[in-house]
C-alpha positions in Angstrom: 197.2 80.1 91.1 193.6 79.2 91.9 192.4 82.7 90.9 194.2 82.5 87.6 192.7 79.2 86.8 189.2 80.4 87.8 189.6 83.4 85.6 190.7 81.3 82.7 187.8 79.0 83.2 185.3 81.9 83.4 186.7 83.2 80.2 186.3 79.9 78.4 182.7 79.7 79.6 181.9 83.2 78.3 183.4 82.2 75.0 181.2 79.2 74.9 178.1 81.2 75.8 178.9 83.6 72.9 179.6 80.9 70.4 177.1 78.3 71.5 173.5 78.0 70.4 171.1 79.1 73.2 169.4 75.7 73.2 172.7 74.1 74.3 173.7 76.7 77.0 172.2 74.8 79.9 175.2 72.5 80.6 177.6 75.4 80.5 175.6 77.4 83.0 175.2 74.4 85.2 179.0 74.1 85.4 179.1 77.7 86.6 176.6 77.1 89.3 178.2 73.9 90.3 181.4 75.8 91.1 182.2 78.1 94.1 183.0 81.3 92.2 179.7 82.0 90.5 179.7 85.5 92.0 183.0 86.3 90.3 181.6 84.9 87.1 178.6 87.2 87.3 180.9 90.1 87.6 182.9 89.1 84.6 179.6 88.5 82.7 178.4 92.0 83.5 181.8 93.4 82.3 181.4 91.5 79.1 177.8 92.7 78.6 178.9 96.3 79.1 181.6 95.8 76.6 179.2 94.5 74.1 176.7 97.3 74.8 179.5 99.8 74.1 180.3 98.1 70.8 176.6 98.1 69.9 176.2 101.7 70.7 179.2 102.5 68.6 177.8 100.6 65.7 174.4 102.2 66.1 175.9 105.6 66.2 177.9 104.8 63.1 174.7 103.6 61.2 172.0 105.9 62.7 171.8 108.2 59.7 171.2 105.3 57.4 168.5 104.1 59.7 166.8 107.4 59.6 167.0 107.5 55.9 165.5 104.0 55.8 162.6 105.0 58.0 161.9 107.9 55.8 161.9 105.7 52.7 159.6 103.3 54.6 157.1 106.0 55.3 157.0 106.9 51.6 156.5 103.2 50.7 153.6 103.0 53.2 151.5 105.3 51.1 152.2 103.5 48.0 151.4 100.3 49.8 148.0 101.6 50.8 147.3 102.5 47.1 148.5 99.0 46.1 146.3 97.4 48.7 143.3 99.2 47.5 144.0 98.2 43.9 144.6 94.6 45.0 141.4 94.6 47.0 139.5 95.9 44.0 141.1 93.5 41.8 140.3 90.6 44.2 136.7 91.8 44.3 136.5 91.8 40.5 138.2 88.4 40.5 135.8 86.9 43.0 132.8 88.2 41.1 134.2 86.8 37.9 135.2 83.4 39.6 131.7 82.7 41.1 130.4 81.6 37.6 133.6 79.5 37.1 133.3 77.9 40.5 129.7 76.9 39.7 130.9 75.4 36.4 133.7 73.7 38.3 131.3 72.3 40.9 129.0 71.0 38.1 132.1 69.6 36.3 133.1 67.9 39.6 129.6 66.3 40.0 129.7 65.1 36.4 133.1 63.6 36.9 131.9 61.9 40.0 128.9 60.6 38.1 131.1 59.5 35.2 133.4 57.7 37.6 130.5 56.0 39.2 129.1 55.0 35.8 132.5 53.6 34.8 132.7 51.7 38.0 129.2 50.4 37.5 129.9 49.4 33.9 133.1 47.7 35.0 131.2 45.7 37.7 128.4 44.9 35.3 131.0 43.8 32.7 132.2 41.2 35.2 128.7 40.2 36.5 127.0 39.9 33.1 129.3 37.0 31.9 128.5 35.3 35.1 124.8 35.7 34.6 125.0 34.8 30.9 127.1 31.7 31.7 124.7 30.7 34.5 121.8 31.1 32.1 123.6 29.0 29.5 124.3 26.4 32.2 120.5 26.3 33.0 119.7 25.9 29.3 122.2 23.1 28.9 120.8 21.4 32.0 117.3 21.6 30.6 118.6 20.3 27.2 120.4 17.4 29.0 123.7 18.5 27.5 125.5 17.6 30.7 129.1 17.5 29.5 128.9 21.1 28.1 127.1 22.0 31.3 129.9 20.6 33.4 132.4 22.6 31.3 130.3 25.7 31.7 130.1 25.2 35.4 133.9 24.7 35.6 134.5 27.9 33.7 131.9 29.7 35.8 133.6 28.6 39.0 137.2 29.2 38.1 137.0 32.3 35.8 133.8 34.2 36.0 132.9 34.2 39.7 136.3 35.3 40.9 136.2 38.3 38.5 132.7 39.2 39.5 133.5 39.9 43.2 131.7 39.2 46.4 128.0 39.5 45.6 125.1 37.6 47.1 124.1 36.0 43.8 127.7 34.9 43.3 127.7 33.3 46.7 124.4 31.5 45.9 125.9 30.3 42.6 129.0 29.1 44.3 126.9 27.2 46.9 124.8 25.6 44.2 127.8 24.5 42.1 128.5 21.2 44.1 124.8 20.4 43.9 124.8 20.9 40.1 127.9 18.8 39.8 126.3 16.0 41.8 123.1 16.3 39.8 125.1 16.1 36.5 127.0 13.1 37.7 123.9 11.3 38.9 122.0 12.1 35.7 124.9 11.0 33.6 125.1 7.7 35.5 121.3 7.2 35.1 121.7 7.7 31.4 124.5 5.2 31.3 122.4 2.7 33.2 119.6 3.2 30.7 122.1 2.8 27.8 123.5 -0.5 29.3 120.0 -1.8 29.7 119.1 -0.7 26.2 122.0 -2.4 24.5 121.4 -5.5 26.6 117.9 -5.7 25.2 118.8 -4.8 21.7 122.2 -6.6 21.4 120.5 -9.3 19.2 119.4 -6.6 16.8 122.9 -5.1 16.7 124.5 -8.5 16.2 121.9 -9.4 13.5 122.8 -6.2 11.6 126.6 -6.9 11.9 126.1 -10.5 10.7 124.0 -9.3 7.8 126.7 -6.9 6.8 129.3 -9.7 7.0 127.0 -12.0 5.0 126.6 -9.3 2.3 130.3 -8.7 2.2 131.0 -12.4 1.9 128.4 -12.8 -0.9 130.1 -10.0 -2.8 133.5 -11.6 -2.2 132.3 -15.0 -3.3 130.6 -14.0 -6.5 133.6 -15.0 -8.6 133.9 -18.3 -6.9 130.2 -18.9 -7.4 130.6 -18.5 -11.1 133.5 -20.9 -11.1 131.4 -23.4 -9.2 128.6 -23.1 -11.8 131.3 -23.8 -14.4 132.4 -26.9 -12.5 128.8 -28.1 -12.5 128.8 -27.7 -16.3 132.0 -29.7 -16.6 130.5 -32.6 -14.6 128.5 -33.3 -17.7 124.9 -33.9 -18.4 125.3 -37.5 -17.5 126.0 -36.9 -13.8 123.5 -34.1 -13.5 120.7 -36.3 -15.0 121.8 -39.1 -12.7 121.3 -37.0 -9.6 118.1 -35.3 -10.9 116.7 -38.7 -11.7 117.4 -40.1 -8.2 113.6 -40.0 -7.6 111.9 -39.4 -4.3 114.5 -41.3 -2.4 117.0 -38.5 -3.0 114.8 -35.9 -1.4 115.7 -34.3 1.9 119.2 -35.8 2.1 121.0 -32.5 2.0 122.8 -33.6 -1.2 123.5 -32.1 -4.4 122.2 -31.1 -7.4 119.2 -30.7 -5.2 121.5 -29.0 -2.7 123.1 -26.9 -5.3 119.6 -25.9 -6.5 118.9 -24.8 -2.9 122.2 -22.9 -2.9 121.1 -21.1 -6.1 117.8 -20.2 -4.5 119.7 -18.7 -1.6 121.9 -16.8 -4.0 118.9 -15.4 -5.7 117.4 -14.5 -2.3 120.6 -12.7 -1.4 120.5 -10.8 -4.6 116.9 -9.8 -4.0 117.8 -8.6 -0.5 120.8 -6.6 -1.6 118.9 -3.4 -2.0 117.5 -3.7 1.5 120.9 -4.6 2.9 122.5 -1.7 1.1 120.2 0.6 3.0 120.8 -1.1 6.4 122.9 1.2 8.6 126.1 0.0 10.2 125.8 -2.1 13.4 127.4 0.8 15.3 125.0 3.3 13.8 122.1 1.6 15.5 123.5 2.6 18.9 123.7 6.1 20.3 127.0 6.0 22.3 126.7 9.6 23.5 125.7 8.5 27.1 129.0 6.6 27.3 131.0 9.4 26.0 129.2 12.0 28.1 129.5 10.0 31.3 133.2 9.2 30.5 133.9 12.9 30.0 131.9 14.0 33.0 133.6 11.5 35.3 137.0 12.5 33.8 136.3 16.2 34.6 135.2 15.3 38.1 138.4 13.3 38.6 136.4 10.0 38.9 137.5 8.3 35.7 138.8 5.2 37.5 135.4 4.8 39.3 133.6 5.1 36.0 135.9 2.6 34.2 135.5 0.0 37.0 131.7 0.4 37.0 131.4 0.1 33.3 133.6 -2.9 33.0 131.9 -4.6 36.0 128.4 -4.1 34.4 129.5 -5.3 31.0 131.0 -8.4 32.5 127.7 -9.1 34.2 125.9 -8.6 30.8 128.4 -10.8 29.1 127.6 -13.7 31.4 123.9 -13.1 30.8 124.4 -13.0 27.0 126.5 -16.2 27.1 123.9 -18.1 28.9 122.0 -20.2 26.3 118.3 -20.9 26.4 117.4 -24.5 27.5 115.6 -25.2 24.2 118.1 -23.5 22.0 118.9 -26.7 20.1 115.3 -27.2 18.9 115.3 -24.6 16.2 117.9 -22.7 14.2 116.3 -19.5 15.3 117.4 -20.2 18.9 121.0 -20.5 17.7 120.7 -17.4 15.6 119.3 -15.3 18.5 122.1 -16.6 20.7 124.8 -15.7 18.1 123.2 -12.3 17.4 123.3 -11.4 21.1 127.0 -12.3 21.4 127.9 -10.6 18.2 126.0 -7.5 19.3 127.8 -7.4 22.6 131.3 -7.5 21.1 130.4 -5.1 18.3 129.5 -2.6 21.0 132.7 -3.3 23.0 134.9 -3.1 19.9 133.3 0.3 19.0 133.9 1.5 22.6 137.5 0.3 22.5 138.2 2.3 19.3 136.3 5.4 20.1 137.3 6.0 23.8 140.7 6.3 25.2 141.2 3.8 27.9 137.6 3.1 29.0 138.2 -0.5 27.8 141.5 -1.7 26.6 142.6 -4.6 24.4 143.5 -6.9 27.3 140.0 -6.4 28.8 138.2 -7.1 25.5 140.4 -10.1 24.8 139.7 -11.5 28.3 135.9 -11.1 27.6 136.4 -12.8 24.2 138.3 -15.7 25.7 135.5 -16.1 28.3 132.9 -15.9 25.5 134.7 -18.5 23.4 134.9 -21.0 26.2 131.2 -20.5 27.2 130.1 -20.5 23.5 132.0 -23.6 22.5 130.8 -25.5 25.6 127.2 -24.5 24.9 127.4 -25.5 21.3 128.9 -28.8 22.2 126.2 -29.5 24.6 123.2 -28.4 22.6 124.4 -29.6 19.2 124.8 -33.1 20.7 121.0 -33.3 21.0 120.5 -32.6 17.3 119.7 -35.5 15.0 118.8 -33.5 11.9 121.7 -33.1 9.4 120.0 -30.1 7.8 119.8 -28.3 11.1 123.5 -29.2 11.8 124.4 -27.8 8.3 122.5 -24.6 8.9 124.1 -24.3 12.3 127.5 -24.7 10.8 126.8 -22.0 8.2 125.5 -19.8 11.0 128.7 -20.4 13.1 130.9 -19.7 10.0 129.0 -16.4 9.4 129.3 -15.5 13.1 133.0 -16.3 13.1 133.6 -14.3 9.9 131.7 -11.4 11.5 133.7 -11.3 14.7 136.9 -11.9 12.7 136.1 -8.8 10.7 136.2 -6.9 14.1 139.6 -8.3 14.9 138.6 -11.2 17.2 140.5 -14.5 16.8 138.1 -17.3 15.8 140.3 -20.3 15.2 138.8 -22.1 18.1 135.3 -21.9 16.4 136.6 -23.5 13.3 138.3 -26.2 15.3 135.0 -26.8 17.0 133.3 -27.0 13.5 135.8 -29.7 12.6 134.6 -31.6 15.8 131.0 -31.1 14.8 131.9 -32.5 11.4 132.2 -35.9 13.1 128.8 -35.5 14.6 127.4 -34.3 11.3 128.9 -37.4 9.6 127.3 -39.7 12.2 123.9 -38.1 11.7 124.3 -38.4 8.0 125.2 -42.1 8.4 122.0 -42.7 10.4 119.9 -41.0 7.9 121.4 -42.8 5.0 121.1 -46.1 6.9 117.3 -45.5 6.9 117.4 -44.5 3.2 119.4 -47.6 2.2 117.0 -49.8 4.1 114.0 -48.2 2.5 115.7 -48.7 -0.9 116.3 -52.4 -0.1 112.8 -52.9 1.3 111.2 -51.3 -1.8 113.4 -53.2 -4.3 111.9 -56.1 -6.2 115.3 -57.8 -6.8 114.5 -58.2 -10.4 116.4 -56.9 -13.5 115.1 -53.6 -14.7 113.0 -53.9 -17.8 113.7 -51.2 -20.4 111.2 -50.6 -23.3 112.5 -47.4 -25.0 115.6 -45.5 -25.6 114.5 -42.8 -23.2 114.2 -45.2 -20.4 117.5 -46.7 -21.1 119.2 -43.3 -21.1 117.4 -42.4 -17.9 118.8 -45.4 -16.1 122.3 -45.1 -17.6 122.4 -41.5 -16.6 121.7 -42.6 -13.0 124.3 -45.3 -13.0 127.4 -45.7 -15.3 126.7 -48.9 -17.2 129.7 -50.2 -19.0 128.3 -53.1 -21.2 128.7 -52.8 -25.0 126.8 -56.0 -25.5 123.8 -54.7 -23.6 123.9 -51.5 -25.7 123.6 -53.6 -28.9 120.6 -55.6 -27.7 117.2 -54.5 -29.2 114.4 -53.1 -27.2 112.7 -54.3 -25.0 115.6 -55.5 -23.0 116.6 -55.9 -19.3 119.3 -54.3 -17.3 121.2 -56.9 -15.3 120.7 -55.1 -12.0 117.6 -54.1 -10.1 116.4 -50.6 -9.1 118.6 -50.9 -6.0 121.8 -50.2 -8.0 121.0 -46.8 -9.5 119.3 -45.6 -6.3 122.2 -46.6 -4.1 124.7 -45.0 -6.5 122.6 -41.8 -6.5 122.4 -41.8 -2.8 126.2 -42.3 -2.6 126.6 -39.1 -4.6 124.0 -37.4 -2.5 126.0 -38.3 0.6 129.2 -36.9 -1.0 127.4 -33.7 -1.8 126.1 -33.5 1.7 129.7 -33.9 3.0 130.9 -31.3 0.6 128.3 -28.8 1.8 129.6 -29.0 5.3 133.2 -28.5 4.2 132.4 -25.2 2.4 133.6 -22.0 4.1 135.7 -23.8 6.7 138.9 -22.4 5.2 140.2 -25.9 4.3 142.4 -26.8 1.5 141.2 -28.9 -1.4 143.3 -31.8 -0.1 141.7 -31.6 3.4 138.2 -31.4 1.9 138.9 -34.4 -0.3 140.3 -36.4 2.6 137.3 -35.6 4.8 134.8 -36.6 2.0 136.7 -39.8 1.3 136.9 -40.8 4.9 133.1 -40.1 5.4 132.3 -42.0 2.2 134.4 -45.0 3.4 132.4 -45.0 6.7 129.2 -44.9 4.7 130.4 -47.9 2.6 132.1 -50.0 5.2 129.7 -49.4 8.0 126.3 -48.2 6.9 125.8 -49.7 3.5 127.6 -52.9 4.5 125.2 -53.4 7.5 122.2 -52.7 5.3 123.4 -55.3 2.7 124.0 -57.8 5.5 120.5 -57.0 6.8 119.0 -57.6 3.3 121.0 -60.8 2.9 120.1 -62.2 6.3 116.4 -61.5 6.2 114.3 -64.6 6.7 112.1 -64.2 3.7 114.9 -63.6 1.2 115.0 -66.3 -1.5 117.7 -67.7 -3.8 116.5 -65.4 -6.6 116.9 -62.3 -4.4 120.3 -63.5 -3.2 121.4 -64.0 -6.8 120.2 -60.5 -7.6 122.1 -59.1 -4.6 125.3 -60.7 -6.0 124.7 -59.2 -9.4 123.9 -55.8 -7.9 127.0 -55.7 -5.7 129.1 -56.8 -8.6 128.0 -53.8 -10.6 128.3 -51.4 -7.7 131.8 -52.7 -7.1 132.7 -52.0 -10.7 131.4 -48.4 -10.3 133.7 -47.5 -7.4 136.3 -45.9 -9.6 133.5 -43.7 -11.0 132.8 -42.5 -7.4 136.5 -41.7 -6.9 136.5 -39.7 -10.1 133.3 -38.0 -9.0 135.0 -37.0 -5.7 138.1 -35.8 -7.5 136.0 -33.6 -9.8 134.2 -31.8 -7.1 137.3 -31.3 -4.9 139.8 -30.7 -7.7 142.2 -33.2 -6.2 143.6 -35.9 -8.5 142.7 -39.4 -7.4 146.3 -40.6 -7.9 147.5 -38.0 -5.4 150.0 -39.3 -2.8 147.8 -38.3 0.2 144.5 -39.2 -1.4 142.5 -41.7 0.7 141.2 -44.7 -1.3 137.6 -45.8 -1.2 136.9 -49.1 0.4 133.8 -49.7 -1.7 135.4 -52.6 -3.5 136.0 -54.5 -0.4 132.6 -53.6 1.0 130.8 -55.0 -2.1 133.1 -58.0 -2.2 132.2 -58.8 1.4 128.5 -58.4 0.7 128.8 -60.6 -2.3 130.7 -63.2 -0.4 128.0 -63.1 2.3 125.3 -63.5 -0.3 127.2 -66.4 -1.9 127.5 -68.0 1.5 123.8 -67.4 2.1 123.0 -68.9 -1.3 125.0 -72.0 -0.3 123.3 -72.2 3.1 119.8 -71.6 1.6 120.4 -74.1 -1.2 121.5 -76.7 1.3 118.5 -75.9 3.5 116.1 -76.4 0.6 117.9 -79.7 -0.2 117.4 -80.7 3.5 113.7 -79.9 3.1 113.4 -82.3 0.2 115.5 -84.9 2.0 113.2 -84.7 5.0 110.6 -86.2 2.6 112.8 -89.3 2.1 111.1 -92.3 3.5 113.2 -95.4 2.7 111.9 -98.8 3.6 115.2 -100.3 4.7 113.6 -103.8 4.8 111.9 -103.6 1.4 111.9 -106.8 -0.7 113.8 -107.1 -3.9 111.6 -105.7 -6.7 110.6 -107.8 -9.6 111.8 -107.4 -13.2 112.3 -103.9 -14.8 114.4 -101.0 -13.7 113.6 -99.1 -10.6 112.7 -95.4 -10.8 114.2 -92.8 -8.5 112.3 -91.7 -5.4 109.7 -89.0 -5.9 111.3 -86.6 -3.4 114.6 -87.0 -5.3 113.0 -86.3 -8.6 111.4 -83.2 -7.1 114.8 -82.2 -5.7 116.5 -82.6 -9.1 113.8 -80.5 -10.8 114.2 -77.8 -8.2 117.9 -77.8 -8.7 117.6 -77.6 -12.5 115.2 -74.6 -12.2 117.4 -72.9 -9.6 120.6 -73.3 -11.5 118.9 -71.9 -14.6 118.6 -68.7 -12.6 122.3 -68.7 -11.8 123.2 -68.0 -15.5 123.7 -64.3 -14.7 126.0 -65.1 -11.7 129.7 -65.1 -12.1 130.8 -68.6 -13.3 132.7 -69.6 -10.1 129.7 -68.7 -7.9 127.3 -70.9 -9.9 129.9 -73.8 -10.1 130.6 -73.5 -6.3 126.8 -73.6 -5.6 126.3 -76.6 -7.8 129.3 -78.5 -6.4 128.1 -77.6 -2.8 124.6 -78.8 -3.5 125.9 -82.1 -5.0 128.2 -82.7 -2.1 125.5 -81.9 0.4 123.1 -84.4 -1.3 125.9 -87.0 -1.2 126.7 -86.4 2.4 123.0 -86.3 3.4 122.3 -89.7 1.6 125.4 -91.2 3.2 124.2 -90.0 6.6 120.8 -91.6 6.0 122.5 -94.8 5.1 124.8 -94.8 8.1 122.2 -93.6 10.6 122.6 -95.6 13.8 118.9 -96.2 14.0 119.1 -98.2 10.7 120.1 -101.6 12.1 119.3 -103.7 9.0 119.1 -103.0 5.3 117.5 -105.3 2.8 118.6 -105.8 -0.7 115.5 -104.1 -2.0 116.3 -101.0 -0.1 119.8 -100.9 -1.6 118.3 -101.3 -5.1 116.1 -98.2 -4.4 119.0 -96.2 -3.0 121.1 -97.2 -6.0 118.4 -95.9 -8.3 118.4 -92.6 -6.5 122.2 -92.3 -6.7 122.1 -93.0 -10.4 119.6 -90.2 -10.8 121.9 -87.8 -8.9 124.8 -88.9 -11.1 122.7 -88.4 -14.2 122.0 -84.8 -12.9 125.7 -84.3 -12.5 126.5 -85.6 -15.9 123.9 -83.3 -17.5 126.0 -80.3 -16.4 123.4 -78.0 -14.8 126.1 -75.3 -14.6 128.6 -74.7 -17.4 132.3 -74.6 -16.7 133.0 -78.0 -15.1 135.8 -80.0 -16.7 135.0 -83.7 -17.4 133.4 -85.6 -14.5 134.4 -83.0 -11.9 130.9 -82.6 -10.7 130.3 -86.4 -10.7 133.1 -86.8 -8.1 130.8 -85.2 -5.5 128.9 -88.6 -5.3 132.0 -90.8 -5.1 131.9 -90.8 -1.3 128.3 -92.1 -1.5 129.5 -95.1 -3.5 132.7 -95.8 -1.7 131.6 -95.0 1.9 133.5 -93.3 4.7 132.7 -95.4 7.7 132.9 -99.1 8.7 129.2 -99.6 7.8 129.9 -97.9 4.5 132.4 -100.6 3.6 129.7 -103.3 3.6 127.4 -101.1 1.5 130.2 -100.5 -1.0 130.7 -104.2 -1.4 127.0 -104.6 -1.8 126.9 -101.9 -4.4 129.8 -103.6 -6.2 127.8 -106.8 -6.4 124.8 -104.8 -7.6 126.8 -103.2 -10.3 
């Protein structure tokens, strides 16, 4: 059984050796040598080899003839192959000879292709390097030309576009290393230019503001041309009478800031404006005076550098500092209008620049920032104006300052800044202006009173009469009928005061112009100021004139006559105010003038002063009374009145003759007061405690004096008394009012 299995295994191995690739026969042979029967296997292998040899031999024998034939054919082919080889060798030789020239051409072509490739590569490299060099050259030119924003853009393009394309070259590395330095240089140079710009506009802000204000003034003059024509028409409607009245106000009307003189000044200003129109038309805009390119350039540069916030903060901080400097007024600003003008020009110039920056840059300054600066400026400006204007005592300067403030406000309003607080402050200054006017007119009224002769105005010709009636509205038909020469009942004081009242009204009107007030508000302001002038200033001046020590009865009489005519002219003043304000005098809200009460009070004070002065004069005469209370009874014949009493009666007759122009009640009251004062004084003399005894002769003398007084009363020195009304003033002297008087009364009864 073992031999059979071994034989079968050897057979299998032999089949594997026959069918297996020789590269993989190793494992098969190893299995043979690993076994115990390799000898037997070798025998079988030899047997199999012999079998295959026999089969090969059989096959060779079968194909031998074919093999011989093939060898024969092969020998024949060898000769032909030799011939072919010779031909091929010859052909190759000819081909090599012919190919040498081609190979030389090919080598030359190869060299040209290499050169061409090198040239193309060089051109390509140069095409990338030349833009870098050109752009760097452009950058240098822009730096030399100080065009820093384009230079920064060029540098940015050079760094991000051209240098990466150019490749790694030494000059590119140098350019890349210099780029941060150039950027820093551009940034520092731009900031230097910005500082120079800020310093320049700080120095020239007044020029910028002056130009802006001149433009606003020109625009306002163009806008107000129609209203100016209507104002001239209004002057024509006032009539020749009022115009002549103001023009004839004389030297006292000069310098009061009033009108027609003031309107003449206004006309001169209009002419001056027309003459300057050509110059102003050629004046560039306020923004055109400033080159804002440093701001824009610096803004763009810092934006490109990513430092926009830094730039914005720096710009705003510096401008705030400049705003505080601009808003700081000079210590002597209030002395001249030029100081105020320079102050306003600086502020206007500052905000013109800020407004232009606001509208031409995106976010460098915003509306909130500008409004904050404007609020700061308003508070500082108003505080400065309140302080400095309080030192001013010249109404012309205050009026010019008001016009300057209005022009400044209109200028800034044209740029969109709210200016209502400025106009509110102007209304506050209106009170100060009114007080200054009142002080000036107080001096004027006192000068008029001091220069007045308190005598009726003599008029010799029709021209003189028209001259005075044009100054003051005289409403007296009887006076018109009198022949020349004649006298006006009032003194020079009346037309001068009336003219000055109109001058004051014009001065108030001048301040109210351009304040954007309604006609009713202007009318109310003028009327209130005029009332202050009448009730305070003029009233005090009249009281001053009345209370002067050297004023006499004739002057007091003339004061009463003057105040009576001025009182009658008050409704003309109201019509005058209504005409210039176009507000009817009967309007519900129209303020009434208190001139009537002012002149009434002055007249009552003058009347009281007349009574006081008249009694004082009587006392002077009575001081001359020297009664001999123990005089003997005179002999036959009637006694004459005492000399002092005769002089007193003569004085009273001459005095009351002057009272003919006074209102009837005033003259009657003065006469009655004088008689009562004489009666009372004589009674006091009679009842004097120092008079202990009275003789009959003294009583006779006193009786003669009393009769003289009663005769004076019966003669009626003043018309208008009914019956013996004036005689009753001496009844107390006859009847007595004390215990001693009873005895005297009985004595007089016996004498009678």
